[in-house]
C-alpha positions as CSV (number, residue, x, y, z in Angstrom):
1,M,-40.4,20.1,104.2
2,N,-37.9,18.6,106.6
3,T,-37.4,21.5,109.0
4,A,-39.4,22.7,112.1
5,H,-40.7,26.2,112.0
6,A,-41.5,28.1,115.2
7,D,-42.9,31.6,115.5
8,R,-43.7,33.5,118.7
9,H,-45.2,37.0,118.8
10,A,-43.8,39.4,121.5
11,H,-46.8,41.8,121.3
12,A,-50.5,41.8,120.7
13,H,-51.6,41.9,117.1
14,D,-53.9,44.3,115.3
15,G,-57.5,43.0,115.2
16,D,-57.1,40.9,118.3
17,H,-60.7,41.1,119.3
18,G,-60.5,43.1,122.5
19,Y,-57.1,42.3,123.7
20,A,-54.7,45.1,124.7
21,H,-52.9,46.6,121.7
22,D,-50.3,48.3,124.0
23,P,-49.6,46.2,127.1
24,T,-47.4,48.9,128.6
25,A,-50.0,51.6,128.3
26,A,-52.7,49.3,129.6
27,S,-50.6,48.2,132.6
28,G,-49.8,51.9,133.3
29,S,-53.5,52.8,133.4
30,R,-54.2,49.9,135.7
31,G,-51.3,51.0,137.9
32,R,-52.7,54.5,138.3
33,K,-56.1,53.1,139.2
34,L,-54.5,50.9,141.8
35,L,-52.4,53.7,143.3
36,L,-55.5,55.9,143.7
37,A,-57.4,53.0,145.2
38,F,-54.5,52.3,147.6
39,G,-54.5,55.9,148.8
40,L,-58.2,56.1,149.5
41,T,-58.2,52.6,151.2
42,A,-55.3,53.5,153.5
43,A,-56.9,56.7,154.6
44,M,-60.3,55.1,155.3
45,M,-58.6,52.2,157.1
46,A,-57.1,54.7,159.6
47,V,-60.5,56.3,160.1
48,E,-62.2,52.9,160.7
49,V,-59.6,51.7,163.1
50,A,-60.1,54.8,165.2
51,G,-63.9,54.7,164.9
52,G,-64.1,51.0,165.7
53,A,-61.9,51.3,168.7
54,W,-63.9,54.3,169.9
55,S,-67.3,52.9,169.3
56,G,-66.6,49.3,170.3
57,S,-68.0,48.0,167.0
58,L,-66.8,44.6,165.6
59,A,-68.3,45.4,162.2
60,L,-66.1,48.5,162.0
61,L,-63.0,46.7,163.3
62,A,-63.6,43.8,160.9
63,D,-63.9,46.2,158.0
64,A,-60.8,48.0,159.2
65,G,-59.0,44.7,159.4
66,H,-60.2,44.0,155.9
67,M,-58.8,47.3,154.8
68,V,-55.5,46.5,156.3
69,V,-55.4,43.4,154.2
70,D,-56.7,45.4,151.3
71,A,-54.0,48.1,151.6
72,L,-51.4,45.4,151.4
73,A,-53.2,43.6,148.6
74,L,-53.5,46.8,146.6
75,L,-49.8,47.6,147.2
76,L,-49.0,44.1,146.0
77,A,-51.2,44.6,143.0
78,I,-49.4,47.9,142.2
79,V,-46.1,46.1,142.3
80,G,-47.5,43.3,140.2
81,A,-48.8,45.8,137.5
82,R,-45.5,47.5,137.4
83,V,-43.4,44.4,137.3
84,A,-45.7,42.9,134.6
85,I,-44.6,45.4,132.0
86,R,-40.9,44.6,132.4
87,P,-39.5,43.2,129.2
88,A,-38.3,39.6,128.9
89,D,-34.8,38.8,129.9
90,A,-32.4,35.9,129.7
91,R,-33.9,34.2,132.8
92,R,-37.6,34.9,132.0
93,S,-38.1,34.6,128.3
94,Y,-41.9,35.3,128.6
95,G,-41.3,38.4,130.7
96,Y,-43.1,39.1,134.0
97,G,-46.7,39.2,132.9
98,R,-47.7,36.4,135.3
99,M,-46.8,38.5,138.3
100,E,-50.4,39.9,138.2
101,V,-51.7,36.3,138.5
102,L,-49.6,35.6,141.5
103,A,-50.8,38.9,143.0
104,G,-54.4,37.7,142.5
105,F,-53.6,34.3,144.0
106,V,-52.0,35.9,147.2
107,N,-54.9,38.3,147.5
108,A,-57.4,35.4,147.6
109,L,-55.4,33.6,150.3
110,G,-55.3,36.8,152.4
111,Q,-59.1,36.9,152.3
112,F,-59.3,33.4,153.9
113,V,-57.1,34.6,156.8
114,L,-59.3,37.6,157.2
115,V,-62.5,35.5,157.3
116,G,-61.0,33.3,160.1
117,W,-60.3,36.4,162.2
118,I,-63.8,37.8,161.7
119,V,-65.4,34.5,162.7
120,Y,-63.3,34.2,165.8
121,E,-64.0,37.8,166.9
122,A,-67.8,37.4,166.2
123,G,-67.9,34.3,168.4
124,V,-66.3,36.2,171.2
125,R,-68.7,39.1,170.8
126,L,-71.8,36.9,170.8
127,L,-70.7,35.2,174.0
128,H,-69.6,38.4,175.7
129,P,-71.4,41.4,174.2
130,G,-70.1,44.9,175.1
131,E,-71.3,48.5,174.8
132,I,-71.4,50.0,171.3
133,L,-71.6,53.7,170.5
134,S,-74.0,53.4,167.5
135,G,-73.8,57.1,166.5
136,I,-70.1,57.1,165.9
137,M,-70.3,53.7,164.3
138,L,-73.0,54.9,161.9
139,V,-71.1,58.0,160.8
140,V,-67.9,56.1,160.2
141,A,-69.7,53.2,158.4
142,I,-71.4,55.6,156.0
143,A,-68.1,57.3,155.3
144,G,-66.6,53.9,154.6
145,L,-69.4,52.9,152.3
146,L,-69.0,56.1,150.2
147,V,-65.2,55.8,150.0
148,N,-65.4,52.1,149.0
149,A,-68.0,52.8,146.4
150,L,-65.7,55.5,144.9
151,V,-62.7,53.0,144.9
152,L,-64.8,50.3,143.3
153,R,-65.9,52.7,140.6
154,T,-62.2,53.6,140.0
155,L,-61.3,50.0,139.5
156,H,-64.4,49.2,137.4
157,G,-64.0,48.2,133.8
158,H,-61.0,45.9,134.1
159,A,-60.7,43.0,131.7
160,H,-62.7,40.0,132.9
161,D,-59.6,37.8,133.0
162,D,-57.3,40.4,134.7
163,V,-56.9,38.6,138.0
164,N,-54.7,41.3,139.4
165,L,-57.4,44.0,139.2
166,A,-60.0,41.4,139.9
167,G,-58.2,40.6,143.2
168,A,-58.1,44.3,144.1
169,S,-61.7,44.7,143.2
170,L,-62.7,41.7,145.3
171,H,-61.1,43.2,148.3
172,V,-62.8,46.6,147.7
173,L,-66.1,44.9,147.2
174,G,-65.7,43.0,150.5
175,D,-64.9,46.4,152.1
176,L,-68.1,47.9,150.6
177,L,-70.2,45.0,151.9
178,G,-68.5,45.3,155.3
179,S,-69.3,49.0,155.4
180,L,-72.9,48.3,154.5
181,A,-73.2,45.6,157.2
182,A,-71.8,48.2,159.7
183,V,-74.4,50.7,158.7
184,L,-77.2,48.1,159.1
185,A,-75.8,47.0,162.5
186,A,-75.5,50.6,163.7
187,L,-79.1,51.3,162.8
188,A,-80.2,48.0,164.5
189,I,-78.3,48.9,167.7
190,R,-79.5,52.5,167.6
191,W,-83.2,51.8,167.0
192,F,-83.7,48.4,168.7
193,G,-80.8,47.9,171.0
194,W,-79.7,44.7,169.2
195,L,-76.1,44.3,170.2
196,W,-75.9,40.9,168.6
197,A,-76.5,42.5,165.1
198,D,-72.9,43.7,165.0
199,P,-71.2,40.3,165.2
200,V,-74.0,38.5,163.2
201,L,-73.8,40.9,160.3
202,S,-70.0,40.5,160.4
203,L,-70.4,36.8,160.1
204,L,-72.7,37.2,157.1
205,I,-70.2,39.4,155.3
206,S,-67.4,36.9,156.0
207,L,-69.4,34.3,154.2
208,L,-69.8,36.5,151.2
209,I,-66.1,37.3,151.2
210,L,-65.3,33.6,151.4
211,G,-67.3,32.8,148.3
212,S,-65.7,35.5,146.2
213,A,-62.2,34.6,147.5
214,W,-62.7,31.0,146.5
215,R,-63.7,32.0,143.0
216,L,-60.6,34.2,142.6
217,L,-58.4,31.5,144.1
218,R,-59.8,28.9,141.6
219,V,-59.3,31.2,138.6
220,S,-55.8,32.3,139.4
221,A,-54.7,28.7,140.3
222,H,-56.1,27.5,137.0
223,I,-54.0,30.0,135.1
224,L,-50.9,29.1,137.2
225,L,-51.4,25.5,136.5
226,E,-51.6,26.4,132.7
227,G,-55.1,25.2,132.3
228,V,-57.1,25.7,129.1
229,P,-58.7,29.3,129.2
230,D,-62.3,29.3,130.4
231,G,-64.8,29.0,127.5
232,M,-62.3,27.3,125.2
233,D,-62.6,23.8,123.9
234,S,-59.3,22.2,122.9
235,A,-61.0,19.5,120.9
236,L,-62.9,22.2,118.9
237,V,-59.6,24.2,118.3
238,E,-57.9,21.1,117.1
239,A,-60.7,20.1,114.7
240,S,-60.9,23.6,113.4
241,L,-57.1,23.7,112.7
242,R,-57.5,20.6,110.5
243,T,-59.6,22.6,108.2
244,A,-57.5,25.8,108.2
245,D,-55.6,24.8,105.0
246,P,-56.0,22.1,102.4
247,G,-52.4,21.1,102.9
248,I,-52.9,20.1,106.6
249,R,-53.2,16.4,107.0
250,D,-53.3,16.2,110.8
251,I,-53.0,18.3,113.9
252,H,-51.7,16.9,117.2
253,H,-49.8,17.9,120.4
254,L,-52.1,20.9,120.8
255,H,-51.5,22.8,124.1
256,V,-53.5,26.0,124.9
257,W,-53.0,28.0,128.1
258,Q,-53.0,31.5,129.4
259,L,-49.8,33.3,130.5
260,A,-51.6,36.3,132.1
261,S,-54.5,38.7,131.6
262,G,-55.9,38.0,128.1
263,S,-52.6,36.6,126.9
264,R,-53.5,33.2,125.4
265,M,-50.8,31.0,124.0
266,A,-50.6,27.8,122.1
267,T,-48.2,25.2,120.7
268,V,-49.1,22.7,118.1
269,H,-47.7,20.1,115.7
270,A,-49.0,20.2,112.1
271,E,-48.5,17.3,109.8
272,L,-48.7,18.4,106.1
273,A,-49.4,16.6,102.9
274,E,-46.3,15.8,100.7
275,C,-46.7,18.7,98.3
276,A,-48.2,21.2,100.7
277,D,-47.0,24.8,101.0
278,G,-45.6,25.0,104.5
279,A,-45.5,28.8,104.8
280,Q,-49.1,29.0,103.6
281,A,-50.3,26.4,106.1
282,L,-48.4,28.1,108.9
283,Q,-50.0,31.4,108.2
284,A,-53.5,29.8,108.0
285,I,-52.9,28.2,111.4
286,K,-51.8,31.4,113.0
287,R,-54.6,33.4,111.4
288,M,-57.3,31.0,112.6
289,L,-56.0,30.8,116.1
290,L,-55.9,34.6,116.4
291,E,-59.1,35.5,114.6
292,R,-61.4,32.7,115.8
293,F,-60.0,31.9,119.2
294,G,-58.1,35.0,120.3
295,I,-54.8,33.2,120.7
296,Q,-52.0,35.7,120.1
297,H,-48.8,33.8,120.8
298,V,-48.4,30.7,118.7
299,T,-45.6,28.2,118.2
300,V,-46.1,25.8,115.3
301,Q,-43.9,22.7,114.6
302,I,-44.3,21.4,111.0
303,D,-43.8,17.7,110.8
304,P,-42.5,16.4,107.5
305,G,-44.5,13.1,107.8
306,S,-45.2,11.2,110.9
307,C,-44.7,12.9,114.3
308,L,-41.1,13.5,115.1
309,D,-41.6,13.0,118.8
310,A,-41.6,9.3,118.8
311,S,-41.5,9.1,122.6
312,E,-44.8,10.9,122.9
313,D,-48.3,9.6,122.1
314,C,-49.2,11.6,119.0
315,A,-52.4,9.8,118.6
316,G,-53.5,11.0,122.1
317,H,-53.2,14.6,121.0
318,G,-51.9,15.6,124.5
319,H,-54.2,18.4,125.4
320,R,-53.4,20.9,128.2
């Protein structure tokens, strides 16, 4: 064995334990959900802008402002879902699957900007309260609550690591909470005359949005930095591969990362015993990575003896 063998799979394999069998069909389904969500969100945004301006409610205006960001975020997510299914080309050999991760990252950043605007407006309203028409505010807020619940249900059921749909769902969840806050504020103003309830509840919702946005930002940034997928232990993967085939003498230079939603990838060097069957060892490595760890795309380098990359620290095993 004096040659290097590399193998990369272009599509998901049968028996991939929950991963999409047809990426194009899955992305198309996500795209349709996002398109419906965009239409509903844009329509409700216009209603809340009008209702907030008419009633003088910050909670409605904040939710409307959130929906402006949401409409743009959903549009970005639609573009991301469509671009993600484009095939690989000469410049992007892995294709465009990571576009959905970029969309999720940008969505999270947009939430931070929105929170800053809500906090500023709430401070102004607390210092200078104005008249609020609670009846109009209540009707619009209830309508927004129902529409957001419908949109959230439409987006429900996405893969846990699909940061594109997760980003869209995060925005819609923030909208739903904003509408709920507007309902509560309208009731407090209507029943008790508490004008301060409007900006205070807006501040509370901004804190909830901030926490969710931070989690999405952290997850998408981790993928973009090619971190080890959540819940996966590189040391365990490496130790397991050493037992995949009797001909494997050592495993090193293991790198595991995630290209996009559910698309786990790995590269590894395998040092084989002198009389080992290279093809058999290669199949054993690929089979274990797929069946036990859900890693679909694998590149394996077979080293004939000691590690061929003398400039690298093979003993350190170089995890990613």
